[in-house]
C-alpha positions in Angstrom: -1.8 -21.7 -14.4 1.6 -19.9 -14.4 2.1 -17.3 -17.1 4.3 -18.0 -20.3 7.3 -15.7 -21.1 9.7 -15.6 -23.9 13.1 -13.9 -23.7 15.4 -13.8 -26.4 19.2 -14.3 -26.2 21.1 -11.9 -28.5 20.5 -10.8 -32.5 22.6 -14.1 -32.9 22.1 -16.2 -30.4 25.3 -15.4 -28.8 24.0 -16.2 -25.3 22.5 -19.4 -26.0 24.5 -22.0 -24.8 25.8 -19.1 -21.9 22.1 -19.4 -20.6 21.7 -23.0 -20.6 25.1 -23.6 -18.7 24.4 -20.8 -16.4 20.6 -21.7 -15.6 19.3 -18.1 -16.2 17.4 -16.0 -18.7 18.0 -12.7 -19.9 21.1 -10.4 -20.7 21.6 -7.6 -23.2 20.4 -4.0 -22.1 24.3 -3.2 -21.0 23.5 0.4 -21.1 20.9 -0.1 -18.3 22.5 -0.4 -14.6 21.4 -2.6 -11.9 17.4 -2.3 -11.5 17.4 -4.2 -7.8 16.1 -1.0 -6.2 13.3 -0.1 -8.6 10.4 -1.7 -7.0 7.9 -0.6 -9.7 7.3 0.3 -13.2 7.6 4.0 -12.7 11.0 3.9 -10.9 12.2 1.2 -14.0 10.8 4.1 -16.5 13.1 6.4 -14.9 16.4 4.6 -15.2 15.5 3.3 -18.4 14.3 6.9 -19.9 18.1 8.3 -18.3 19.9 5.2 -20.1 18.1 5.9 -23.5 17.6 9.7 -23.4 18.3 9.9 -27.1 15.9 7.6 -28.2 12.5 8.4 -29.1 9.6 8.2 -27.1 7.9 4.8 -28.4 11.7 3.2 -28.1 11.8 4.0 -24.6 8.1 3.1 -23.6 9.1 -0.4 -25.2 12.3 -0.8 -23.5 10.5 0.3 -20.2 7.8 -2.5 -20.5 10.8 -5.0 -21.4 12.6 -4.1 -18.6 9.9 -3.8 -16.1 8.7 -7.5 -17.3 12.1 -8.7 -16.5 12.3 -6.8 -13.3 9.3 -7.3 -11.8 6.2 -9.2 -13.8 8.1 -12.7 -14.8 7.6 -14.8 -11.4 9.1 -17.9 -9.9 7.1 -20.8 -11.3 6.6 -19.0 -14.7 7.1 -20.9 -17.7 10.1 -19.4 -19.9 10.9 -20.3 -23.6 14.2 -19.1 -25.1 14.3 -19.4 -29.1 17.7 -20.4 -29.8 19.4 -18.6 -33.2 22.1 -21.3 -33.3 20.0 -24.3 -33.5 16.8 -23.1 -34.0 15.3 -24.9 -31.3 13.1 -24.0 -28.4 14.7 -24.0 -24.9 12.0 -24.2 -22.2 12.0 -24.2 -18.5 10.5 -23.1 -15.4 11.6 -19.9 -13.7 13.1 -20.7 -10.0 14.3 -17.1 -9.2 13.3 -13.6 -9.9 15.8 -10.8 -11.3 19.4 -10.7 -10.4 22.3 -8.1 -11.3 24.9 -10.2 -12.3 27.5 -7.2 -11.3 30.3 -9.8 -11.6 29.9 -11.0 -14.8 32.4 -9.9 -17.0 30.2 -9.5 -20.1 27.8 -6.3 -19.6 25.3 -8.2 -22.0 24.9 -10.7 -19.5 23.9 -9.1 -16.3 20.4 -8.6 -16.0 18.7 -12.2 -15.4 16.0 -14.5 -14.1 17.2 -17.9 -12.8 15.8 -20.8 -14.9 15.6 -24.5 -14.5 16.1 -25.4 -18.2 13.8 -28.7 -18.9 14.0 -29.5 -22.2 14.9 -28.3 -25.9 12.6 -28.9 -29.0 13.0 -28.1 -32.6 10.8 -25.6 -34.2 9.5 -28.2 -36.3 7.1 -29.7 -33.8 5.6 -26.4 -33.3 2.4 -25.4 -35.4 2.6 -22.2 -37.3 0.1 -20.4 -35.5 1.8 -20.7 -32.4 5.1 -20.0 -34.1 3.6 -16.7 -35.3 2.8 -15.9 -31.7 6.2 -16.4 -30.8 7.9 -14.5 -33.7 8.0 -10.8 -32.2 11.0 -9.1 -33.2 11.1 -7.8 -29.2 13.4 -9.4 -27.1 11.1 -10.0 -23.8 7.1 -10.4 -24.1 4.4 -12.8 -22.9 2.7 -14.5 -25.7 -0.9 -13.8 -25.2 -2.7 -15.5 -28.4 -3.8 -19.2 -29.7 -3.7 -20.6 -26.2 -0.1 -20.1 -26.1 0.9 -20.6 -22.2 -1.3 -23.8 -21.9 0.1 -24.9 -25.5 3.8 -24.5 -24.2 3.0 -25.9 -20.9 2.1 -29.2 -22.9 5.2 -29.0 -25.1 7.3 -28.9 -22.0 5.5 -32.2 -20.9 5.2 -34.2 -23.9 7.7 -32.6 -26.9 5.0 -31.7 -29.2 2.7 -28.9 -30.0 -1.2 -30.1 -29.4 -2.7 -27.4 -31.9 -5.2 -24.7 -30.9 -7.8 -27.8 -29.3 -5.8 -26.6 -25.7 -6.7 -23.4 -24.7 -5.5 -21.4 -21.9 -8.3 -20.7 -19.2 -6.5 -17.8 -18.0 -5.0 -14.6 -19.3 -1.1 -15.2 -19.9 -0.4 -11.7 -18.3 -1.2 -9.7 -15.1 -3.1 -6.7 -14.7 -0.5 -4.3 -15.3 -1.1 -4.6 -19.3 1.5 -3.3 -21.7 1.0 -3.3 -25.3 4.4 -4.1 -26.4 5.1 -6.9 -24.0 1.7 -8.3 -24.0 0.4 -8.1 -27.3 3.7 -9.4 -29.2 1.8 -10.0 -32.6 2.0 -6.5 -33.1 5.8 -6.4 -33.8 6.5 -9.3 -36.0 10.0 -10.7 -36.6 9.3 -10.9 -40.7 12.2 -12.6 -41.3 11.6 -15.2 -38.6 8.0 -15.7 -39.5 9.0 -16.4 -43.1 11.7 -19.1 -42.1 9.3 -20.6 -39.8 6.7 -20.9 -42.7 9.1 -22.8 -44.5 9.7 -25.3 -41.7 6.1 -26.0 -41.7 5.6 -26.6 -45.2 8.8 -28.8 -45.4 7.5 -31.0 -42.4 4.1 -31.0 -44.2 5.0 -31.7 -47.5 7.8 -34.5 -46.5 7.3 -37.1 -43.7 8.4 -40.7 -43.6 10.3 -41.8 -46.7 9.6 -38.5 -48.4 11.9 -36.4 -45.9 14.8 -39.7 -46.8 13.9 -38.5 -50.3 14.6 -34.9 -49.4 17.6 -35.5 -47.8 18.9 -37.8 -50.8 18.1 -34.7 -53.1 20.0 -32.4 -51.1 23.0 -34.6 -50.8 23.0 -34.8 -54.7 22.7 -31.2 -55.0 25.8 -30.8 -52.5 27.8 -33.1 -55.1 27.5 -36.5 -53.6 26.7 -39.8 -55.4 24.1 -40.6 -53.3 22.0 -44.0 -53.3 18.9 -44.9 -50.8 19.3 -48.4 -49.0 17.3 -51.1 -50.5 13.5 -51.3 -49.6 13.3 -53.8 -46.2 15.4 -54.2 -43.4 18.6 -52.0 -43.9 20.5 -52.6 -40.6 20.5 -48.7 -39.9 21.7 -47.7 -43.4 19.2 -45.4 -45.2 21.6 -43.5 -47.5 25.2 -44.2 -48.9 26.8 -40.9 -50.5 30.4 -40.5 -51.8 32.4 -38.2 -53.8 33.6 -38.9 -57.3 31.9 -40.6 -60.4 30.8 -44.0 -58.6 30.6 -42.5 -55.4 33.6 -44.5 -54.1 35.9 -41.4 -53.0 36.2 -39.4 -49.5 34.4 -38.3 -48.0 32.0 -41.5 -47.8 29.0 -41.1 -45.7 26.4 -43.5 -44.0 23.2 -41.7 -43.5 20.5 -42.3 -41.1 17.4 -40.2 -41.5 14.7 -39.9 -38.6 11.5 -37.7 -38.7 11.2 -38.2 -34.7 13.5 -37.1 -31.9 16.6 -39.1 -31.7 18.0 -41.1 -28.9 21.5 -41.8 -28.0 21.0 -45.3 -29.0 20.9 -44.1 -32.6 23.8 -42.5 -32.2 25.8 -45.3 -31.1 24.6 -47.5 -33.5 25.6 -44.8 -36.5 28.8 -44.6 -35.0 29.1 -48.7 -35.1 28.0 -48.5 -38.7 30.6 -46.4 -39.9 33.3 -48.4 -39.0 31.4 -51.7 -40.3 30.6 -50.3 -43.5 34.4 -48.4 -44.2 32.5 -45.2 -44.3 34.5 -41.9 -43.4 31.6 -40.3 -41.1 28.2 -41.0 -40.4 25.5 -38.3 -41.2 22.4 -38.3 -38.7 19.5 -36.3 -40.3 16.8 -35.5 -37.4 13.5 -33.4 -38.1 12.7 -33.2 -34.4 16.1 -33.0 -33.1 18.1 -34.7 -30.4 17.5 -35.9 -27.1 19.8 -34.3 -24.4 21.6 -37.9 -23.8 21.9 -38.0 -27.8 23.5 -34.4 -28.0 26.0 -35.7 -25.5 26.8 -38.7 -27.4 27.6 -36.8 -30.6 29.8 -34.2 -28.6 32.0 -37.6 -27.9 32.0 -38.7 -31.7 32.6 -35.6 -33.2 35.1 -36.8 -35.7 32.7 -39.7 -36.8 29.0 -38.5 -36.3 27.5 -35.5 -37.8 24.2 -34.0 -37.2 21.9 -32.1 -39.9 18.7 -31.0 -38.0 15.8 -29.0 -39.1 17.8 -25.9 -39.1 20.7 -27.4 -41.1 18.2 -29.1 -43.7 16.3 -25.7 -44.3 19.7 -24.1 -44.9 20.7 -27.0 -47.3 17.5 -26.5 -49.0 17.9 -22.4 -49.0 21.4 -23.5 -50.4 20.9 -25.9 -53.3 17.3 -24.5 -53.9 18.2 -23.7 -57.6 19.8 -27.5 -58.3 17.1 -29.4 -56.8 14.6 -31.2 -59.1 10.9 -29.8 -59.7 9.6 -32.9 -57.3 11.2 -31.0 -54.7 10.7 -27.3 -55.7 7.0 -27.8 -56.7 6.1 -28.6 -53.1 8.0 -25.7 -51.6 8.1 -22.8 -54.0 9.8 -20.2 -52.9 10.6 -16.7 -54.0 13.8 -14.6 -52.8 12.2 -10.6 -52.1 14.3 -7.7 -50.7 13.5 -5.9 -47.7 14.3 -2.8 -46.0 16.5 -3.6 -43.3 15.0 -2.0 -40.1 17.1 -2.4 -36.8 14.2 -1.1 -34.4 
């Protein structure tokens, strides 16, 4: 089985779409020159140590491990995962070419890359909590090492869902050159990301089927809409209607479809038609498991008529309106605000 790797695309996901568009993964490390001539770890270490001479030894060691992984350990055929900050999805693909330094790239944060054939994007909501923990390291480049991560990510690539811990890898996801930073990512957890993943998991467990539709209804009401669920039975594709004003008859008037599974392009087309036939201003498509690629393309062509709430948008709405949600919702997702010392390292 091929090794699995995670490469992040910037603190704020600033390279998310760039990586997908150009068929690459990596970037960052603007202080580090071309590593093409560095054929082993000591050579990479010398270059990294020179570039970060004022950093502590532990930081230089961490950077060396990550840069050597990018330069020499990630191989053609390996599985590559990019956690997308902009959409809270996981982009998954297969490495097709080893390390390259894009010297002509204008942005110095987009030069150290490997080539990737991006195969799919899945919502973090379809990944189980233990695997999310393994993927939740604060470092930029690492090999997820626990909970059968490599085998499960292969399954997600093929089937779009995480099978859980019943699928285990028969081989180690790392090679013989062990690096504690890169190969044991759980030692450097991203606490904020892990907390968000826990919220996603809890909401996914607590609100399924009509329960998810009810959550969306209450979120719209908390946002100031007069919202009503469609009557039970055949709804013609309308799950919720919402509008402003005392009677909900003022603009913006919404037709809402709520889906827990991944949405295809036919749903986007149906919703766009309903907006016209029902006299609404916009269609709101709420999907917990995200959009297929054809559906994403369809939404781009209907951007002024159809808007999307994915799992990230739903979570944002829950956090934004938490104090205005009924106890029937907050009691099932009990949250507490905390302050933590910011640690950029």
